[in-house]
C-alpha positions as CSV (number, residue, x, y, z in Angstrom):
1,M,-68.8,110.8,19.1
2,A,-71.7,109.4,21.2
3,D,-70.9,107.5,24.4
4,R,-70.6,103.8,23.8
5,F,-73.7,101.7,24.6
6,R,-73.5,99.1,27.3
7,L,-74.6,95.9,25.6
8,S,-74.4,93.0,28.2
9,F,-78.1,92.2,28.4
10,T,-77.8,89.0,26.4
11,T,-79.5,86.6,28.8
12,G,-82.0,86.3,31.6
13,G,-84.8,88.7,31.0
14,L,-85.8,90.9,33.9
15,F,-84.7,88.4,36.6
16,V,-88.0,89.0,38.5
17,Q,-87.5,86.3,41.1
18,E,-83.7,86.5,41.4
19,A,-83.7,90.3,41.8
20,A,-85.8,90.0,45.0
21,V,-83.2,87.6,46.4
22,V,-80.4,90.0,45.6
23,A,-82.2,93.1,46.9
24,T,-82.9,91.3,50.2
25,S,-79.2,90.5,50.5
26,Y,-78.2,94.1,49.7
27,L,-80.6,95.6,52.2
28,A,-79.1,93.4,54.9
29,T,-75.5,94.4,54.1
30,R,-75.6,97.7,52.2
31,D,-72.6,96.5,50.3
32,W,-72.9,95.5,46.6
33,A,-69.5,93.8,46.6
34,K,-70.5,91.6,49.5
35,V,-73.7,90.8,47.7
36,R,-71.9,89.6,44.5
37,T,-69.6,87.5,46.6
38,Q,-72.4,86.0,48.6
39,A,-74.5,85.3,45.5
40,R,-71.5,83.5,43.9
41,Q,-70.2,81.6,47.0
42,E,-73.6,80.6,48.5
43,N,-75.3,80.1,45.1
44,L,-78.2,82.3,46.3
45,L,-79.7,82.3,42.8
46,Q,-79.7,78.5,42.6
47,V,-77.9,78.2,39.2
48,R,-76.0,75.2,38.0
49,T,-72.5,76.5,37.6
50,A,-70.2,78.9,39.3
51,A,-69.6,80.7,36.0
52,A,-73.4,81.2,35.6
53,A,-73.7,82.4,39.2
54,T,-71.0,85.0,38.7
55,R,-72.4,86.2,35.4
56,I,-76.0,86.4,36.5
57,S,-75.3,88.0,40.0
58,K,-73.1,90.6,38.3
59,E,-75.8,91.4,35.8
60,I,-78.6,91.7,38.4
61,T,-76.5,93.8,40.8
62,A,-75.5,96.1,37.9
63,R,-79.1,96.9,37.3
64,L,-80.2,97.1,41.0
65,E,-77.4,99.5,41.7
66,H,-79.5,102.0,39.7
67,L,-82.4,101.7,42.2
68,D,-82.3,103.7,45.5
69,D,-83.1,102.2,48.9
70,L,-86.8,103.2,48.7
71,E,-87.1,101.5,45.3
72,L,-85.2,98.4,46.5
73,K,-87.5,98.1,49.6
74,A,-90.5,98.5,47.3
75,L,-89.2,95.7,45.1
76,L,-89.9,93.3,47.9
77,E,-93.3,94.6,48.6
78,L,-94.9,95.3,45.2
79,N,-97.0,92.7,43.4
80,L,-95.3,90.7,40.6
81,H,-96.6,93.0,37.9
82,D,-95.2,96.2,39.5
83,R,-92.0,94.4,40.4
84,A,-91.4,93.6,36.8
85,S,-92.3,97.2,35.8
86,L,-89.7,98.5,38.3
87,L,-87.1,96.1,37.0
88,W,-87.9,97.3,33.5
89,V,-87.1,100.8,34.7
90,A,-83.8,99.5,36.3
91,A,-82.8,98.0,33.0
92,C,-83.6,101.2,31.2
93,R,-81.5,103.2,33.7
94,R,-78.6,100.7,33.3
95,Y,-78.8,100.5,29.5
96,T,-79.2,103.6,27.4
97,F,-79.8,101.4,24.4
98,I,-82.9,99.9,26.1
99,R,-84.1,103.3,27.3
100,E,-83.9,104.8,23.8
101,F,-85.7,101.9,22.3
102,A,-88.4,102.2,24.9
103,T,-88.9,106.0,24.3
104,E,-88.2,106.2,20.6
105,V,-89.9,103.0,19.3
106,L,-92.1,101.4,21.9
107,R,-93.8,104.5,23.3
108,E,-93.8,106.3,19.9
109,N,-95.6,103.3,18.3
110,H,-98.1,103.4,21.1
111,L,-98.8,107.1,20.7
112,H,-99.3,106.8,17.0
113,L,-101.6,103.8,17.4
114,R,-99.2,101.3,15.8
115,R,-100.2,98.4,18.0
116,Q,-97.8,95.8,16.6
117,L,-94.1,95.9,17.5
118,S,-92.2,94.0,14.8
119,F,-88.6,92.8,14.5
120,N,-88.4,95.2,11.6
121,D,-89.0,98.1,14.1
122,Y,-86.1,96.8,16.2
123,E,-83.8,96.3,13.2
124,S,-84.6,99.9,11.9
125,F,-83.8,101.3,15.3
126,Y,-80.6,99.2,15.6
127,S,-79.4,100.3,12.1
128,G,-80.1,103.9,12.9
129,K,-78.1,103.8,16.1
130,A,-75.3,101.9,14.4
131,L,-74.6,105.0,12.3
132,W,-73.4,106.8,15.6
133,H,-72.3,103.8,17.6
134,A,-69.6,101.7,15.9
135,E,-69.8,99.1,18.8
136,L,-73.2,98.0,17.3
137,D,-71.6,97.2,13.9
138,Q,-68.8,95.3,15.7
139,L,-71.1,92.8,17.4
140,A,-71.4,89.3,16.0
141,V,-74.7,88.5,14.3
142,S,-75.4,85.9,17.0
143,T,-75.0,88.6,19.7
144,Q,-77.2,91.0,17.9
145,Q,-79.9,88.4,17.8
146,K,-79.5,87.7,21.5
147,L,-79.9,91.4,22.3
148,R,-83.1,91.5,20.2
149,Q,-84.4,88.3,21.7
150,N,-83.8,89.5,25.3
151,M,-85.2,93.0,24.6
152,F,-88.5,91.4,23.5
153,R,-88.4,88.9,26.4
154,M,-88.1,91.8,28.9
155,L,-91.0,93.6,27.3
156,R,-93.2,90.5,27.6
157,E,-92.1,89.9,31.2
158,A,-93.0,93.5,32.0
159,D,-96.5,93.0,30.4
160,L,-95.7,95.7,27.8
161,L,-95.8,93.3,24.9
162,S,-98.1,90.3,24.2
163,E,-96.9,86.9,23.0
164,T,-98.1,88.0,19.5
165,Q,-96.0,91.3,19.9
166,V,-98.9,93.6,20.4
167,I,-98.0,96.6,22.5
168,L,-99.9,96.6,25.8
169,P,-100.6,100.0,27.5
170,A,-98.8,100.3,30.8
171,M,-100.9,99.5,33.9
172,L,-99.0,100.8,36.8
173,S,-100.2,101.0,40.4
174,S,-100.5,104.3,42.3
175,D,-97.7,103.0,44.6
176,L,-95.3,102.5,41.8
177,T,-96.1,105.7,39.9
178,R,-95.6,107.7,43.1
179,L,-92.3,106.0,43.5
180,L,-91.1,106.7,40.0
181,A,-92.6,110.2,39.8
182,R,-90.1,111.4,42.4
183,Q,-87.6,111.5,39.5
184,G,-90.0,113.5,37.3
185,R,-91.0,112.3,33.8
186,R,-87.9,110.5,32.9
187,D,-88.7,107.0,34.1
188,L,-92.4,107.2,33.1
189,L,-91.4,107.8,29.4
190,V,-90.1,104.2,29.1
191,F,-93.6,102.9,29.2
192,P,-96.3,102.8,26.5
193,A,-98.4,105.6,28.0
194,S,-100.1,108.7,26.7
195,E,-99.2,112.2,27.8
196,K,-102.5,112.3,29.7
197,D,-101.4,109.1,31.6
198,I,-98.0,110.7,32.5
199,Q,-99.6,113.9,33.7
200,R,-101.9,111.9,35.9
201,W,-99.0,109.9,37.4
202,L,-97.0,113.0,38.2
203,P,-97.6,114.7,41.6
């Protein structure tokens, strides 16, 4: 049986602004537990309720834990577009479900010149994965809809999908591609990019 998917990305998008706050806190302490406590107790993320502060800080730190120190430092220095792209990579590292959608649907559609990304594309992907992942079938319909909604929100925030759901080719800076290429091809495959692009990005 396949490993269970993590499926807690039901709110918040990429947290582009909030992630920078959390990354700054971590780089000062090097302790994720302290960061979560500080975010909750000091309301670093400026959210309305303690419950929301706990939920959002936990979600952000869970993703940022998948970035190394060089990537976390870069997160504070990159422009907003590249920051969102790096946070898209962090989400893909955290969530196998997102990574597989990015590589098997988003990038494949781009490679085959299918410019539009539809909800039907997502539903077909979801149904196919549900054959091997019982946890997908066990989710309430409302939760399934939130997952789809937030997946598409993250794609828009990363400038990989337009408001009319047209796939946008990845436009990554040389600074970001050098950073990601240290891990080889793996992280580059989550973007709508051609093989030629990926070869150009690799050292």
